[in-house]
C-alpha positions in Angstrom: 88.7 50.4 -26.5 85.8 51.5 -24.5 85.9 48.0 -22.8 87.5 48.0 -19.2 90.5 45.7 -18.4 89.1 42.4 -17.3 90.4 40.2 -14.2 91.2 37.0 -15.5 91.1 35.4 -12.0 94.3 33.8 -12.9 97.5 33.7 -10.7 100.8 33.1 -11.8 103.5 32.5 -9.0 106.0 35.1 -8.7 109.1 32.8 -9.2 107.4 31.0 -12.4 106.4 34.5 -14.2 110.2 35.8 -13.8 111.3 32.6 -15.5 108.7 32.7 -18.3 108.3 36.3 -19.3 110.4 39.3 -20.1 109.2 42.3 -18.4 109.5 45.6 -20.6 107.5 48.0 -18.5 105.9 48.9 -15.1 103.7 51.4 -14.2 102.3 52.0 -10.7 98.7 52.2 -9.5 97.8 54.8 -7.3 94.8 55.7 -5.4 92.9 59.2 -5.8 90.7 59.2 -2.5 90.0 57.0 0.4 87.6 54.7 -0.9 90.2 53.9 -3.7 93.1 53.4 -1.1 91.0 50.6 0.7 90.2 49.2 -2.3 94.0 49.1 -3.7 95.4 48.3 -0.5 93.3 45.2 0.1 94.1 44.1 -3.5 97.8 44.6 -2.9 97.7 42.6 0.2 95.6 39.9 -1.3 98.3 39.4 -4.1 101.2 39.6 -1.7 99.7 36.8 0.6 99.2 34.6 -2.4 102.8 35.7 -3.6 101.6 35.8 -7.0 101.1 38.0 -10.1 97.2 38.4 -11.6 96.9 38.3 -15.4 94.9 41.2 -16.8 93.7 41.1 -20.4 91.7 43.5 -22.5 88.7 42.9 -24.9 84.9 41.9 -24.4 85.6 38.5 -23.2 88.8 39.0 -21.4 91.1 37.2 -23.9 92.9 40.2 -25.7 96.3 41.5 -24.8 96.4 45.2 -23.4 97.4 47.9 -25.5 98.4 51.0 -23.3 98.7 53.6 -25.9 96.6 54.2 -29.5 98.6 52.2 -32.3 101.1 50.9 -29.6 102.3 47.4 -28.7 100.0 44.5 -27.0 101.1 43.6 -23.8 100.3 41.0 -21.2 99.9 42.7 -17.9 100.7 41.1 -14.4 99.4 42.9 -11.4 101.8 42.7 -8.4 101.0 43.8 -4.7 103.1 44.7 -1.9 102.2 45.9 1.7 104.4 47.6 4.5 102.5 48.5 7.5 99.6 50.7 6.1 101.3 51.7 2.7 100.8 49.8 -0.7 102.2 49.5 -3.9 100.5 48.0 -6.7 102.9 47.2 -10.0 101.4 46.7 -13.3 104.3 44.7 -14.8 104.0 44.2 -18.8 105.4 41.9 -20.8 105.3 41.3 -24.9 107.6 38.3 -24.8 107.2 34.9 -23.5 110.6 33.0 -23.0 110.1 29.2 -23.8 112.9 26.6 -23.7 114.1 25.1 -26.2 113.5 21.2 -27.0 116.3 19.1 -26.4 116.9 15.9 -28.6 118.9 13.3 -26.7 120.5 10.8 -29.4 
């Protein structure tokens, strides 16, 4: 698709995401120059401060799953940021499975 990935603005606490989704793949985002370093560093610091993952989606209105390869699987994508000193790590966690608790009927 020619449409860029959309920031949904939806943050999910790390603890909640770990209990709700099965992460099947992780990609690391890297900078290519000083300008992108500053941008990605700030993004990682903001995410670490919120202790949350940011949901990323595709499509015109940002309501479609992300497909990493032509004809590939559809994924929910979650961005995690970590900062230590003047270094950062931005991880894109991909999930195509959501965990749901079974309904329990008490008799």
